[in-house]
N, C-alpha and C positions, 0 to 999 in steps of 0.2 A: 768695829765695825764698819768700816770701810772693807775690810778684809773678807765678811761675809758678803758684802755686796756685789765684793771683786767676783769669788767663789761663783755668787750664784749668776752672775753675767758672763762669767765664760761657760758654765755649764749649760747654760739657757743656750748658748751660740751651737754650743757641738752638738746637744739635743736639734739645733732645727736644722744642720745641716745631715743630722741621718735619717732626718723624715724625708717623706713622699708630699709632703704639704708645698712645697715648691720649688720651682727647676732650679737648675745647677745655676745659671745666672743670679739670682733671686736669693739663692742661699750664700752666695760672694758678695755681694750686695749687703746683706745682712752683716758678713760677718765685719766686712768694712765699719759698716758704720757703728758695730756694739764697740770696735778698737777705739774708732775716733770717739765713743760718747767717753770710753773711760781715759781716754788720755788728754780731754780736752781740759778737764780740771782735776788732776789725779792727786789723790789723798794722800801716796806714798808709792815708794819706785814699786812695790809688787803690781800696783798697778798698770804703770809703764809698761814694765814686761806681760801681764798679760794681753793687754792690747798690743804689742809683739808677735807673742803667739798668735792671738787671732788674725794680725796682717799676715804671718807666715802663712797658716793655715789656708787662707782667702789665695794668698799666688801659687801656693800648689795646686787646686782645684783649678784654679783657672784655665780652660781650654785654647788652644792656641786663636780659637775664632773670634773669642775676646779679650783682644789685646788691651783694651782702651782699663777693663775691670782691673787685669794683671798691674797697668801704669800706677791705678788710683791705688792698689794694695802698695805698691813698690812707693810710693810718695807717701803715704800715711805711715809707713813704717819708717822712711828714714825723718820724718817729724817727731815718733815719737823714741826714735836712736838719739835724735839731736837732745831730749830736752831729758832723756835717761842721765841722772846723776855719774859721775866719775870723774875720780883723779886724773885720767891718762885719755888718750885721744882715740881708744879703739871704738866707741861708739860711735863718735862721729866719723870718723872714717867709713865703717856700718854706712851711716846715715849720707855719706857722699856717694858711694856704692849705689844706693839706693835709688837714689836722684836722678845721677848720671843715664842707672839702668835705664828708670823710667820717661827723661827727657826725648830720645827717638822717639821710641811710642805716642807720645804725647804731640810729638810734633806734626808727627803724621795723621793722628786722629781728632786729637782735642781742640777746644776754643783757645783761641789767645791767651784769655785770662787765667786759663787753666795751666797752660804754659809757663806764663809768667809770674806766678804764684811759686810754681816750683821753681825757678830762674830763681827769686827774692830767696826762699829758703836755702838751696844751695849757696848763695852769697853768704847767707849765715852762717852755715858750716862751716865753708872753705875760710870763713875771716875768725872761727873760732881753732882753726886747726892750726892758725899762724902762730900763736905762740906753740905748738909742739914743734914748729920745722915742718910740717906736712901740707903747708900750702902757702901760697904768696897771697899779697895784699891786692897787686894785680888782678889775680884771676876772681877776686871776693868782687871787686870793683867793677870788670867784666860783668861777670852774672847780672851785679843790680844794675848797671846800665844795659842788658839785654833787658831786665824785667819792667825797667820804665820806660820802653819804646811803648809796650801797651799800658801801663798805669802809669800814665801821664797825670800831672796835676789838674788839665780841667775837668777829666772824666773820672779819677780815682786818688781824689787827695787824701787820701787817707794811707791809704797804699805808699803812694807817692812820696810822702811826707817820710815815711818808716825808711824809704831807698835812698832818700837825699839823705836822710840823720844818717843811716851807717856809710855811706861814699861819704860823709865829711868824718866821719871817727876814723873811716879807713884811710883817708888822704893823713887826717894826722898822725896816724900810726906810722906811715909809709919812713922806710930809712934810708933818707936823703943825706947829702954833704950840707955844710953847713950853708954853702950858697942856697941850695934849695929850697931851706925852711920856709923862709919868708914864701915862696910862691907855694907849698903846699897850707899854710895855716892860712892863704887867701882862697884858695881852690874850698878848703873847708866852709871858709865863711861863706863863699858864693853859694853852697851847696844849702845850706842852713838858708839862709836869706831867699833863695828860690822854692825850696818849699813851704815858706810862709806867708810867699806869694796867694797861696790857695789852701792853708789851713787857719782857722780862724776861731778864736776863744769860745764861739756859742756853740761851734757845729764839732768840732775835737779838741775840747779842751786839752785833753791827756796830750796829744801831739806836740799842741799849742805852745804848753808848759815845755815840756820837753827841748823843743826845736831851740825855743826862746832859752831856757836855760843852757844847751848845749854852743849856742850862737854867742852869747856871754863869756864862756870859756876859750873861745878861740878870739875873740874880739880882746881878752884881756893878753894874751900873748903875741898877738899879730906883730909883728913889725913894722913900725910905722915914725914916722917925723913928726907925729901927730897923739903923743901916746895918749894926753891928756882928752882930747876927742874920743878915742877908739875906747877909754874907760867911761866917757860917760853913757857911750852908745851901749856897752856892756851893761854899765847900770842900769839904764833903761828896760834891757832884755830880762835883765833878775826881777825886776818889779814887775813887770807882765808875767813872767813864771808864777812869782807866788801870787798872781790872782786866782790861780790856782790851786797851787800847792799849797796846802794847809795844816798846820799842826797836829789838827783835830781828824784832816782825811788821809793823808801821805805825809805822815812824821820824817821818814826817810829822807825824802825826795826833800820835803822842805828844807831838814837839816843842811842837806848837801846844798840847795840852793843858796840859803843865806848866809852857809860859810865861804861860799864862793863871794856874795857880795859881799862881806867884810874883806876879801881880798882885793877888791876894787878899792873900797874904802881905804882901804891899810896905803895905798898909792895913787889917794885922790887929793890935791890940796881944796881945803875949804873954798880958797877965793880962787876958780881957774884964772881970772885977771892978775892977780898977784902970787902966780906960786910959791914963792921964796915967803909966804908969810906961813907957810907950812902947813897944817891938817889935823890941828888938835881935835876939834871938833867930829872930825871924820874918825880919827881914832877910837875916839871915846863912841862911836856908831858902831866901831867893826869889834870891838871889844866885847861890846853887848851880845852881836850877832854871835860871836865865838864861843861866847859863854854858854848861849842857850843851844847853840847847835853840839857845843861838848854833850850840855846832858841829856839832850834827847838822843845822840848816839848811843853816849851810856846805859839809857835806860831802855833801849833796844838793842844792849850786847853787839852794836859795831863797833869792834873793840881798835879796829885799826882806823879805821876812821876819826875816831875820837881822841886818839895817840896824836893826829896830824893836825889837826884842832887845839891839841894842847900845847902844841910846837907852836903854833903861831900865836895862840894869846900870850905866848913865853915872849914871842917878838916884839907881840904890839905893846907888852908892857914896857918894853926896854925903851921900842920910841915915845911911848907917851912921858917915862922919865927923864927923856932927853929933851923934849920940848918943853916940858913943864918946869926943868932947869933955865931952859932959854929963857921961856916969858918971865921968869920969876927973878 
């Protein structure tokens, strides 16, 4: 069904540019709009390929006197290339080239928001190229920071939240010497917290949950002389994320968050005033969360995550046996 829909869309686009019913700029805009429709919620890689084809046709048709249309064709193609499934970096490199070609034109002719959106997308592509050793996290962060000059928290909270989240993840991935570990963790926490100043549970629930989950992850591993305090903050942040993430609506995200919450409970004493008494109750809670997450990951065939949780379950079982032996 999706193939016939794609075929009909491409056919209609090609017929439209051959007709005399519209001007050349209108035909180019039509191609770009049709391509954007195909890539917005693609049902198959073929739809993305067809979108790229339509963008290429639009770019080919663009005359010199319409540079902004050319730039919009390039940015659209960049986004389509970015989401194209592939094992290697080839499509990502093509996406980066498209964004790089579009940006000078946008900076001369487009509104600040359009430029910032392209810089944000460029940051995503650069970040995705890092594992292939084709780009650096420093350049990704710089692209995000340029986008954040326009997409600030007050006027664009949703975009600002995504940018700050991506910057924080980039900080966490930066290859630093051991003495820099605490600094990058602290910078990531600061980025998450800055974003949460502008993103509310009611207005932006998805971003709110994402930021709280990722903030809690960073807090767990933040080097500090007050680990219990950080773990309590992390626990509170996971609970905020779970106001949005549920087993029914977002099962994989929910499983990720409860398994992360279990990691905190594994290391949190039952009585923070007397940590030497152990954490038997929290270990039992952690075991329950791990079991639920494990079952959910298996149900949705997330085998790698299921294996990680399985190992965590084995560790919590060992610790439970130790503490039960001590208590008895």
